[in-house]
All heavy atoms as an XYZ file, in Angstrom:
796
protein
N       0.848     -1.171      0.000
C       0.000      0.000      0.000
C       0.892      1.231      0.000
O       1.924      1.269      0.626
C      -0.884     -0.017      1.224
C      -1.813      1.120      1.297
S      -3.545      0.753      1.392
C      -3.677     -0.888      1.893
N       0.463      2.221     -0.671
C       1.227      3.440     -0.846
C       1.328      4.235      0.461
O       0.334      4.441      1.148
C       0.544      4.258     -1.932
C       1.344      5.462     -2.355
O       2.575      5.394     -2.342
O       0.713      6.456     -2.709
N       2.533      4.705      0.775
C       2.748      5.486      1.998
C       1.964      6.793      1.959
O       1.480      7.266      2.984
C       4.234      5.789      2.166
C       5.075      4.582      2.489
C       6.528      4.970      2.580
C       7.389      3.741      2.658
N       8.815      4.059      2.656
N       1.859      7.374      0.767
C       1.116      8.630      0.628
C      -0.336      8.424      1.027
O      -0.935      9.245      1.724
C       1.208      9.165     -0.826
C       0.303     10.363     -1.040
C       2.645      9.500     -1.176
N      -0.916      7.322      0.602
C      -2.311      7.011      0.921
C      -2.482      6.881      2.431
O      -3.366      7.489      3.018
C      -2.716      5.714      0.221
C      -4.157      5.335      0.411
C      -5.158      5.930     -0.333
C      -4.525      4.355      1.333
C      -6.491      5.574     -0.172
C      -5.852      3.993      1.506
C      -6.828      4.606      0.741
O      -8.134      4.253      0.913
N      -1.598      6.109      3.041
C      -1.696      5.886      4.488
C      -1.537      7.181      5.279
O      -2.163      7.361      6.318
C      -0.652      4.871      4.942
C      -1.026      3.453      4.631
C      -0.023      2.502      5.238
C      -0.498      1.073      5.113
N       0.407      0.135      5.765
N      -0.718      8.095      4.778
C      -0.508      9.367      5.477
C      -1.628     10.365      5.175
O      -1.963     11.204      6.012
C       0.836      9.959      5.078
N      -2.202     10.273      3.985
C      -3.202     11.253      3.557
C      -4.550     11.077      4.230
O      -5.228     12.068      4.528
C      -3.388     11.191      2.046
O      -2.218     11.596      1.390
N      -4.961      9.863      4.453
C      -6.296      9.627      5.016
C      -6.444     10.310      6.386
O      -7.392     11.059      6.592
C      -6.628      8.123      5.082
C      -6.669      7.506      3.680
C      -7.937      7.873      5.827
C      -7.715      8.071      2.747
N      -5.523     10.122      7.322
C      -5.671     10.824      8.611
C      -5.621     12.347      8.461
O      -6.336     13.069      9.164
C      -4.486     10.323      9.440
C      -4.087      9.042      8.812
C      -4.397      9.178      7.356
N      -4.803     12.833      7.534
C      -4.708     14.274      7.311
C      -6.029     14.819      6.761
O      -6.514     15.862      7.196
C      -3.557     14.578      6.349
C      -3.189     16.037      6.272
C      -1.934     16.286      5.460
N      -2.097     15.847      4.089
C      -1.371     14.894      3.515
N      -0.423     14.281      4.196
N      -1.570     14.552      2.264
N      -6.641     14.101      5.822
C      -7.935     14.518      5.286
C      -9.007     14.464      6.376
O      -9.882     15.331      6.431
C      -8.353     13.653      4.097
C      -7.532     13.892      2.868
N      -7.124     15.133      2.450
C      -7.053     13.032      1.939
C      -6.426     15.033      1.336
N      -6.368     13.759      1.013
N      -8.919     13.471      7.216
C      -9.869     13.340      8.322
C      -9.766     14.551      9.258
O     -10.780     15.112      9.683
C      -9.576     12.036      9.072
C     -10.639     11.604     10.013
C     -10.288     10.237     10.557
C     -10.701     10.136     11.988
N     -10.259      8.948     12.650
N      -8.572     14.977      9.539
C      -8.340     16.140     10.392
C      -8.880     17.420      9.723
O      -9.521     18.256     10.371
C      -6.842     16.289     10.658
C      -6.486     17.390     11.611
C      -4.993     17.422     11.882
O      -4.402     16.365     12.119
O      -4.439     18.537     11.842
N      -8.658     17.558      8.430
C      -9.164     18.710      7.687
C     -10.687     18.741      7.714
O     -11.297     19.810      7.906
C      -8.664     18.677      6.227
O      -7.237     18.684      6.226
C      -9.179     19.856      5.432
N     -11.306     17.588      7.565
C     -12.766     17.515      7.612
C     -13.291     17.885      8.998
O     -14.311     18.566      9.119
C     -13.243     16.121      7.201
C     -13.104     15.814      5.715
C     -13.223     14.308      5.472
C     -14.135     16.584      4.904
N     -12.602     17.479     10.030
C     -13.003     17.845     11.392
C     -12.903     19.359     11.585
O     -13.777     19.971     12.213
C     -12.142     17.109     12.418
N     -11.867     19.971     11.011
C     -11.724     21.431     11.074
C     -12.868     22.114     10.323
O     -13.429     23.100     10.797
C     -10.392     21.880     10.475
C      -9.191     21.471     11.310
O      -9.363     21.148     12.502
O      -8.070     21.456     10.754
N     -13.205     21.585      9.152
C     -14.316     22.143      8.377
C     -15.631     22.036      9.150
O     -16.444     22.964      9.131
C     -14.435     21.435      7.026
C     -13.428     21.866      5.968
C     -13.397     20.858      4.825
C     -13.748     23.255      5.452
N     -15.807     20.934      9.827
C     -17.016     20.736     10.630
C     -17.135     21.836     11.677
O     -18.203     22.426     11.865
C     -16.976     19.352     11.280
C     -18.209     19.000     12.059
C     -18.101     17.578     12.606
C     -19.333     17.219     13.403
N     -19.270     15.843     13.906
N     -16.031     22.124     12.362
C     -16.025     23.182     13.385
C     -16.296     24.553     12.764
O     -17.067     25.354     13.298
C     -14.697     23.193     14.130
C     -14.564     22.099     15.166
C     -13.325     22.280     16.024
N     -12.094     22.060     15.276
C     -11.555     20.862     15.063
N     -12.136     19.775     15.530
N     -10.438     20.739     14.380
N     -15.665     24.820     11.632
C     -15.832     26.122     10.975
C     -17.265     26.342     10.501
O     -17.818     27.422     10.677
C     -14.866     26.253      9.788
C     -13.424     26.427     10.196
C     -13.183     27.729     10.937
O     -13.687     28.786     10.502
O     -12.486     27.701     11.964
N     -17.855     25.331      9.885
C     -19.238     25.456      9.426
C     -20.189     25.620     10.614
O     -21.169     26.352     10.528
C     -19.660     24.252      8.575
C     -19.310     24.389      7.116
C     -18.350     23.576      6.542
C     -19.961     25.317      6.308
C     -18.034     23.688      5.195
C     -19.654     25.440      4.962
C     -18.681     24.623      4.401
N     -19.905     24.957     11.710
C     -20.753     25.063     12.896
C     -20.729     26.484     13.459
O     -21.723     26.959     13.998
C     -20.308     24.071     13.959
N     -19.610     27.159     13.309
C     -19.478     28.520     13.821
C     -20.320     29.530     13.053
O     -20.846     30.466     13.636
C     -18.023     28.978     13.747
C     -17.313     28.806     15.042
C     -16.016     29.537     15.003
N     -14.992     28.497     15.032
C     -13.732     28.669     14.791
N     -13.298     29.841     14.427
N     -12.891     27.685     14.873
N     -20.416     29.339     11.735
C     -21.108     30.357     10.928
C     -22.565     30.014     10.629
O     -23.317     30.869     10.198
C     -20.370     30.630      9.603
C     -20.271     29.360      8.760
C     -19.017     31.241      9.864
C     -19.776     29.608      7.363
N     -22.960     28.780     10.817
C     -24.338     28.334     10.597
C     -24.899     28.770      9.239
O     -25.772     29.629      9.159
C     -25.238     28.816     11.716
C     -24.815     28.259     13.044
C     -25.684     28.784     14.138
N     -25.102     28.402     15.410
C     -25.790     27.931     16.403
N     -27.076     27.800     16.326
N     -25.196     27.604     17.522
N     -24.408     28.159      8.170
C     -24.878     28.527      6.832
C     -26.327     28.083      6.598
O     -26.862     27.258      7.339
C     -23.932     27.772      5.899
C     -23.475     26.608      6.702
C     -23.429     27.089      8.128
N     -26.941     28.633      5.550
C     -28.325     28.288      5.217
C     -28.460     26.791      4.902
O     -29.440     26.156      5.278
C     -28.795     29.122      4.027
N     -27.468     26.239      4.227
C     -27.442     24.802      3.930
C     -26.584     24.111      4.975
O     -25.480     24.554      5.268
C     -26.858     24.543      2.523
O     -27.658     25.248      1.573
C     -26.848     23.067      2.197
N     -27.065     23.033      5.525
C     -26.319     22.298      6.550
C     -25.265     21.413      5.884
O     -25.452     20.213      5.705
C     -27.281     21.454      7.387
C     -26.609     20.815      8.580
O     -25.371     20.943      8.733
O     -27.324     20.170      9.371
N     -24.135     22.032      5.509
C     -23.067     21.304      4.818
C     -22.418     20.258      5.708
O     -21.898     19.259      5.214
C     -22.030     22.284      4.277
C     -22.583     23.106      3.167
C     -22.882     24.447      3.211
C     -22.962     22.649      1.873
N     -23.423     24.833      2.014
C     -23.478     23.756      1.174
C     -22.918     21.416      1.240
C     -23.940     23.671     -0.135
C     -23.382     21.316     -0.068
C     -23.879     22.432     -0.733
N     -22.451     20.466      6.998
C     -21.867     19.475      7.910
C     -22.627     18.162      7.791
O     -22.032     17.102      7.604
C     -21.856     19.989      9.370
C     -21.491     18.879     10.341
C     -20.901     21.155      9.502
N     -23.916     18.262      7.881
C     -24.732     17.049      7.819
C     -24.787     16.462      6.403
O     -24.787     15.251      6.213
C     -26.135     17.365      8.306
C     -26.954     16.149      8.568
C     -28.136     16.505      9.432
N     -29.056     15.381      9.445
C     -30.348     15.499      9.382
N     -30.907     16.688      9.322
N     -31.108     14.446      9.400
N     -24.793     17.340      5.419
C     -24.945     16.923      4.033
C     -23.673     16.313      3.448
O     -23.733     15.310      2.750
C     -25.394     18.120      3.194
C     -25.767     17.861      1.748
C     -26.976     16.934      1.665
C     -26.076     19.186      1.060
N     -22.504     16.906      3.752
C     -21.261     16.427      3.145
C     -20.164     16.085      4.141
O     -19.480     15.084      3.979
C     -20.707     17.473      2.165
C     -21.504     17.663      0.930
C     -21.741     16.408      0.097
N     -20.523     15.704     -0.255
C     -20.456     14.366     -0.371
N     -21.498     13.617     -0.193
N     -19.320     13.796     -0.688
N     -19.948     16.923      5.139
C     -18.789     16.728      6.015
C     -18.906     15.437      6.812
O     -17.964     14.633      6.842
C     -18.564     17.947      6.942
C     -17.414     17.685      7.901
C     -18.307     19.207      6.123
N     -20.038     15.207      7.449
C     -20.184     13.987      8.249
C     -20.059     12.712      7.414
O     -19.349     11.791      7.835
C     -21.502     14.006      9.019
C     -21.461     14.969     10.188
C     -22.785     15.056     10.923
O     -23.842     14.731     10.402
N     -22.723     15.547     12.153
N     -20.696     12.618      6.231
C     -20.493     11.409      5.420
C     -19.037     11.219      4.983
O     -18.529     10.103      4.975
C     -21.404     11.625      4.204
C     -22.436     12.580      4.657
C     -21.743     13.468      5.656
N     -18.366     12.308      4.651
C     -16.959     12.205      4.261
C     -16.091     11.789      5.441
O     -15.164     10.978      5.284
C     -16.467     13.532      3.682
C     -17.040     13.907      2.317
C     -16.755     15.366      2.011
C     -16.490     13.003      1.235
N     -16.379     12.336      6.612
C     -15.644     11.939      7.820
C     -15.837     10.460      8.124
O     -14.892      9.748      8.471
C     -16.112     12.759      9.025
C     -15.259     13.929      9.438
C     -15.962     14.751     10.497
C     -13.898     13.513      9.894
N     -17.063     10.003      7.959
C     -17.360      8.587      8.199
C     -16.581      7.714      7.212
O     -15.997      6.699      7.592
C     -18.860      8.346      8.072
C     -19.279      6.936      8.401
C     -20.779      6.780      8.335
C     -21.176      5.348      8.646
N     -22.620      5.155      8.559
N     -16.554      8.124      5.961
C     -15.825      7.377      4.936
C     -14.328      7.333      5.259
O     -13.704      6.266      5.214
C     -16.072      8.015      3.566
C     -15.404      7.328      2.436
N     -15.703      6.033      2.062
C     -14.440      7.747      1.577
C     -14.958      5.691      1.034
N     -14.181      6.712      0.720
N     -13.758      8.491      5.594
C     -12.329      8.551      5.917
C     -12.005      7.723      7.155
O     -10.979      7.037      7.205
C     -11.896     10.000      6.112
N     -12.879      7.763      8.141
C     -12.678      6.977      9.367
C     -12.705      5.484      9.057
O     -11.867      4.723      9.550
C     -13.748      7.336     10.415
O     -13.643      8.729     10.713
C     -13.580      6.524     11.678
N     -13.641      5.075      8.230
C     -13.737      3.662      7.836
C     -12.474      3.229      7.103
O     -11.912      2.165      7.391
C     -14.970      3.424      6.951
O     -16.132      3.791      7.689
C     -15.080      1.972      6.526
N     -12.005      4.046      6.167
C     -10.778      3.716      5.435
C      -9.587      3.621      6.385
O      -8.771      2.700      6.275
C     -10.499      4.772      4.367
C     -11.460      4.815      3.191
C     -11.167      6.033      2.315
C     -11.388      3.544      2.374
N      -9.512      4.548      7.325
C      -8.406      4.541      8.286
C      -8.438      3.274      9.147
O      -7.398      2.653      9.385
C      -8.475      5.784      9.156
C      -7.272      5.946     10.052
C      -7.327      7.236     10.841
O      -8.414      7.603     11.339
O      -6.271      7.862     10.973
N      -9.616      2.879      9.611
C      -9.721      1.656     10.412
C      -9.305      0.432      9.604
O      -8.635     -0.460     10.124
C     -11.144      1.479     10.945
C     -11.472      2.383     12.076
N     -12.625      3.115     12.133
C     -10.779      2.707     13.203
C     -12.640      3.837     13.228
N     -11.531      3.611     13.890
N      -9.705      0.392      8.347
C      -9.320     -0.731      7.501
C      -7.813     -0.777      7.295
O      -7.203     -1.848      7.309
C     -10.025     -0.659      6.147
C     -11.511     -0.990      6.160
C     -12.149     -0.652      4.820
C     -11.728     -2.462      6.493
N      -7.201      0.382      7.100
C      -5.754      0.439      6.904
C      -4.996     -0.071      8.120
O      -3.933     -0.675      7.990
C      -5.309      1.876      6.629
C      -5.684      2.442      5.280
C      -5.320      3.924      5.228
C      -4.980      1.695      4.177
N      -5.536      0.195      9.289
C      -4.865     -0.214     10.537
C      -5.255     -1.616     10.995
O      -4.703     -2.133     11.952
C      -5.169      0.793     11.633
C      -4.601      2.151     11.336
C      -5.093      3.171     12.330
N      -4.790      4.509     11.890
C      -3.795      5.231     12.359
N      -3.011      4.750     13.287
N      -3.581      6.447     11.911
N      -6.212     -2.198     10.307
C      -6.715     -3.510     10.687
C      -5.634     -4.582     10.529
O      -4.961     -4.647      9.510
C      -7.914     -3.863      9.804
O      -8.231     -5.221      9.924
N      -5.491     -5.443     11.528
C      -4.520     -6.538     11.423
C      -4.824     -7.469     10.246
O      -3.933     -8.069      9.677
C      -4.659     -7.293     12.746
C      -5.432     -6.417     13.652
C      -6.177     -5.427     12.814
N      -6.073     -7.523      9.877
C      -6.474     -8.395      8.776
C      -5.789     -8.008      7.460
O      -5.477     -8.862      6.638
C      -7.986     -8.345      8.604
C      -8.511     -9.249      7.519
C     -10.012     -9.211      7.459
C     -10.514    -10.148      6.382
N     -11.960    -10.147      6.293
N      -5.569     -6.705      7.251
C      -4.990     -6.249      5.994
C      -3.531     -5.829      6.102
O      -2.909     -5.533      5.093
C      -5.810     -5.085      5.435
C      -7.200     -5.488      5.041
C      -8.293     -5.048      5.764
C      -7.409     -6.338      3.976
C      -9.571     -5.429      5.418
C      -8.687     -6.727      3.615
C      -9.771     -6.272      4.336
N      -2.976     -5.810      7.286
C      -1.607     -5.321      7.466
C      -0.575     -6.153      6.714
O       0.440     -5.634      6.274
C      -1.248     -5.257      8.946
O      -1.255     -6.554      9.504
N      -0.823     -7.425      6.538
C       0.155     -8.276      5.846
C      -0.102     -8.366      4.344
O       0.592     -9.080      3.635
C       0.129     -9.683      6.445
O      -1.163    -10.248      6.241
N      -1.077     -7.627      3.837
C      -1.431     -7.734      2.436
C      -0.919     -6.580      1.584
O      -1.388     -6.379      0.475
C      -2.956     -7.821      2.292
C      -3.515     -9.066      2.928
C      -4.860     -9.435      2.345
O      -5.121     -9.115      1.184
O      -5.629    -10.057      3.080
N       0.049     -5.845      2.054
C       0.535     -4.677      1.337
C       0.920     -4.982     -0.105
O       0.585     -4.243     -1.015
C       1.726     -4.058      2.056
O       1.306     -3.543      3.294
N       1.616     -6.073     -0.311
C       2.064     -6.406     -1.655
C       0.887     -6.664     -2.580
O       0.830     -6.130     -3.688
C       2.983     -7.644     -1.624
O       4.047     -7.385     -0.721
C       3.539     -7.934     -2.997
N      -0.059     -7.442     -2.136
C      -1.217     -7.743     -2.983
C      -2.102     -6.526     -3.199
O      -2.721     -6.369     -4.242
C      -2.029     -8.891     -2.395
C      -1.327    -10.224     -2.573
C      -2.203    -11.315     -2.106
N      -2.208    -11.282     -0.633
C      -2.859    -12.126      0.128
N      -3.578    -13.068     -0.414
N      -2.813    -12.040      1.433
N      -2.177     -5.650     -2.216
C      -3.025     -4.466     -2.341
C      -2.466     -3.450     -3.323
O      -3.195     -2.585     -3.795
C      -3.234     -3.824     -0.968
C      -4.098     -4.637      0.000
C      -4.164     -3.945      1.347
C      -5.493     -4.865     -0.546
N      -1.197     -3.556     -3.670
C      -0.620     -2.637     -4.656
C      -1.312     -2.763     -6.003
O      -1.303     -1.833     -6.793
C       0.870     -2.883     -4.803
C       1.635     -2.358     -3.622
C       3.113     -2.227     -3.890
N       3.732     -1.737     -2.676
C       4.618     -2.407     -1.963
N       5.030     -3.591     -2.358
N       5.111     -1.899     -0.868
N      -1.932     -3.879     -6.254
C      -2.675     -4.060     -7.504
C      -3.886     -3.141     -7.547
O      -4.418     -2.858     -8.605
C      -3.126     -5.514     -7.656
C      -1.974     -6.486     -7.815
C      -2.478     -7.904     -7.851
C      -1.303     -8.866     -7.890
N      -1.738    -10.250     -7.794
N      -4.312     -2.654     -6.416
C      -5.476     -1.784     -6.335
C      -5.134     -0.312     -6.183
O      -5.979      0.478     -5.762
N      -3.911      0.085     -6.543
C      -3.462      1.458     -6.352
C      -4.407      2.457     -7.013
O      -4.685      3.516     -6.464
C      -2.012      1.652     -6.853
C      -1.637      3.113     -6.963
C      -1.052      0.936     -5.918
N      -4.942      2.122     -8.171
C      -5.855      3.038     -8.868
C      -7.068      3.337     -7.993
O      -7.515      4.487     -7.897
C      -6.295      2.440    -10.222
C      -7.403      3.251    -10.850
C      -5.105      2.322    -11.146
N      -7.581      2.330     -7.325
C      -8.743      2.532     -6.454
C      -8.392      3.375     -5.234
O      -9.160      4.244     -4.823
C      -9.322      1.185     -6.022
C      -9.937      0.408     -7.167
S     -10.561     -1.194     -6.664
C      -9.024     -2.113     -6.519
N      -7.216      3.137     -4.665
C      -6.792      3.915     -3.510
C      -6.555      5.368     -3.911
O      -6.920      6.290     -3.184
C      -5.537      3.323     -2.873
C      -5.751      1.930     -2.352
C      -4.973      0.876     -2.793
C      -6.737      1.664     -1.428
C      -5.178     -0.411     -2.313
C      -6.952      0.383     -0.940
C      -6.165     -0.653     -1.393
N      -5.980      5.568     -5.089
C      -5.777      6.918     -5.601
C      -7.128      7.619     -5.777
O      -7.271      8.808     -5.464
C      -5.006      6.881     -6.925
C      -4.799      8.226     -7.522
N      -3.906      9.143     -7.007
C      -5.391      8.830     -8.577
C      -3.967     10.242     -7.726
N      -4.851     10.087     -8.687
N      -8.120      6.880     -6.246
C      -9.463      7.448     -6.437
C     -10.044      7.941     -5.109
O     -10.731      8.968     -5.078
C     -10.384      6.414     -7.080
N      -9.763      7.236     -4.009
C     -10.213      7.697     -2.680
C      -9.638      9.075     -2.379
O     -10.345      9.956     -1.898
C      -9.753      6.735     -1.575
C     -10.507      5.432     -1.551
O     -11.648      5.389     -2.030
O      -9.930      4.455     -1.039
N      -8.343      9.233     -2.641
C      -7.684     10.506     -2.342
C      -8.223     11.627     -3.223
O      -8.447     12.739     -2.749
C      -6.169     10.377     -2.516
C      -5.479      9.390     -1.579
C      -3.979      9.363     -1.850
C      -5.750      9.726     -0.131
N      -8.427     11.341     -4.501
C      -8.979     12.343     -5.410
C     -10.368     12.766     -4.940
O     -10.697     13.956     -4.898
C      -9.015     11.814     -6.861
C      -9.806     12.736     -7.775
C      -7.601     11.615     -7.385
N     -11.179     11.789     -4.568
C     -12.538     12.038     -4.080
C     -12.527     12.930     -2.842
O     -13.240     13.927     -2.770
C     -13.200     10.686     -3.789
C     -14.510     10.740     -3.058
C     -15.671     11.170     -3.692
C     -14.605     10.334     -1.737
C     -16.887     11.200     -3.020
C     -15.814     10.358     -1.058
C     -16.952     10.789     -1.706
O     -18.149     10.814     -1.048
N     -11.694     12.588     -1.881
C     -11.622     13.377     -0.649
C     -11.080     14.776     -0.921
O     -11.628     15.764     -0.435
C     -10.777     12.657      0.403
C     -11.428     11.418      1.010
C     -10.411     10.628      1.843
C     -12.626     11.790      1.856
N     -10.014     14.876     -1.729
C      -9.440     16.191     -2.040
C     -10.443     17.093     -2.753
O     -10.560     18.274     -2.437
C      -8.188     16.047     -2.907
C      -6.932     15.797     -2.119
C      -5.720     15.920     -3.000
N      -5.746     14.912     -4.048
C      -4.848     13.963     -4.219
N      -3.810     13.902     -3.429
N      -4.959     13.088     -5.175
N     -11.158     16.540     -3.731
C     -12.137     17.333     -4.486
C     -13.251     17.845     -3.572
O     -13.661     19.009     -3.669
C     -12.718     16.507     -5.628
N     -13.730     16.997     -2.689
C     -14.785     17.400     -1.766
C     -14.288     18.432     -0.763
O     -14.987     19.393     -0.454
C     -15.366     16.180     -1.056
C     -16.429     15.498     -1.872
O     -17.584     15.902     -1.833
N     -16.048     14.500     -2.642
N     -13.093     18.255     -0.257
C     -12.517     19.204      0.694
C     -12.314     20.555      0.019
O     -12.622     21.607      0.600
C     -11.210     18.659      1.303
C     -11.541     17.525      2.287
C     -10.405     19.758      1.981
C     -10.341     16.732      2.760
N     -11.837     20.542     -1.207
C     -11.648     21.795     -1.946
C     -12.985     22.523     -2.112
O     -13.091     23.725     -1.852
C     -11.026     21.519     -3.308
C     -10.794     22.768     -4.109
C     -10.205     22.454     -5.461
C     -10.015     23.778     -6.217
N      -9.982     23.622     -7.623
N     -14.010     21.795     -2.526
C     -15.336     22.398     -2.711
C     -15.899     22.913     -1.393
O     -16.493     24.001     -1.346
C     -16.285     21.376     -3.341
N     -15.709     22.164     -0.322
C     -16.191     22.606      0.989
C     -15.463     23.862      1.459
O     -16.077     24.753      2.048
C     -16.052     21.481      2.021
C     -17.074     20.360      1.884
C     -16.641     19.137      2.685
C     -18.456     20.834      2.324
N     -14.173     23.940      1.200
C     -13.422     25.146      1.555
C     -13.940     26.358      0.786
O     -14.041     27.454      1.335
C     -11.925     24.961      1.300
C     -11.224     24.295      2.455
O     -11.452     24.637      3.601
N     -10.368     23.338      2.156
N     -14.268     26.168     -0.484
C     -14.823     27.253     -1.290
C     -16.192     27.679     -0.755
O     -16.484     28.871     -0.661
C     -14.913     26.831     -2.755
C     -13.547     26.697     -3.414
C     -13.591     26.015     -4.772
O     -14.694     25.639     -5.247
O     -12.507     25.858     -5.369
N     -17.022     26.698     -0.409
C     -18.325     27.009      0.174
C     -18.179     27.748      1.496
O     -18.909     28.703      1.775
C     -19.133     25.731      0.394
C     -19.723     25.080     -0.843
C     -20.199     23.668     -0.520
C     -20.871     25.922     -1.374
N     -17.242     27.301      2.309
C     -17.001     27.946      3.604
C     -16.584     29.400      3.406
O     -17.098     30.292      4.087
C     -15.939     27.177      4.393
C     -15.568     27.734      5.755
C     -16.766     27.725      6.697
C     -14.413     26.937      6.348
N     -15.687     29.643      2.471
C     -15.241     31.013      2.206
C     -16.415     31.881      1.745
O     -16.561     33.023      2.201
C     -14.132     31.012      1.164
N     -17.238     31.352      0.872
C     -18.405     32.097      0.388
C     -19.385     32.374      1.527
O     -19.935     33.479      1.637
C     -19.087     31.318     -0.733
N     -19.603     31.400      2.375
C     -20.516     31.572      3.506
C     -19.981     32.610      4.493
O     -20.731     33.403      5.053
C     -20.754     30.246      4.214
C     -21.584     29.248      3.427
C     -23.057     29.643      3.317
O     -23.520     30.541      4.043
O     -23.742     29.044      2.478
N     -18.676     32.620      4.700
C     -18.065     33.615      5.592
C     -18.218     35.016      5.009
O     -18.522     35.955      5.744
C     -16.584     33.292      5.835
C     -16.377     32.155      6.809
C     -14.886     31.921      7.015
C     -14.639     30.862      8.066
N     -13.197     30.617      8.271
N     -18.024     35.143      3.689
C     -18.209     36.460      3.042
C     -19.657     36.913      3.179
O     -19.939     38.062      3.473
C     -17.819     36.403      1.564
C     -16.323     36.398      1.319
C     -15.982     36.609     -0.137
N     -16.571     35.617     -1.022
C     -16.025     34.454     -1.342
N     -14.838     34.122     -0.850
N     -16.630     33.612     -2.162
N     -20.585     35.999      2.975
C     -22.012     36.305      3.066
C     -22.381     36.734      4.497
O     -23.120     37.676      4.697
C     -22.855     35.098      2.670
C     -24.347     35.367      2.584
C     -25.144     34.136      2.254
N     -25.050     33.058      3.221
C     -25.681     33.049      4.399
N     -26.423     34.042      4.767
N     -25.530     32.035      5.223
N     -21.807     36.055      5.471
C     -22.104     36.366      6.876
C     -21.588     37.740      7.282
O     -22.182     38.418      8.110
C     -21.520     35.288      7.780
N     -20.451     38.133      6.680
C     -19.856     39.441      7.002
C     -20.663     40.586      6.401
O     -20.595     41.698      6.870
C     -18.418     39.529      6.515
C     -17.461     38.934      7.506
C     -16.053     39.161      7.086
N     -15.566     37.870      6.622
C     -14.766     37.675      5.602
N     -14.320     38.670      4.907
N     -14.392     36.471      5.259
N     -21.375     40.260      5.328
C     -22.233     41.272      4.899
C     -22.270     41.826      3.595
O     -22.750     42.710      3.165
């Protein structure tokens, strides 16, 4: 399994937790926390638990065949985090007036 993948999932999880706090502070018209942040956090948490699972720890070599799928997880999380950051910035501008 790719080291970047293993390091990125916890980092994305932390970023999502920060976004959750930020959205909670400004209370936007759309509940982005419930709509996107919580499902993404759940997904990242599940992936992280699987990565740390003893069941898969010895399968690193065989899992390399699935690198495209693991890369897709990172692209998915990055794209959603980017969009959420843009929404957060827009909501903050709207709140300021």
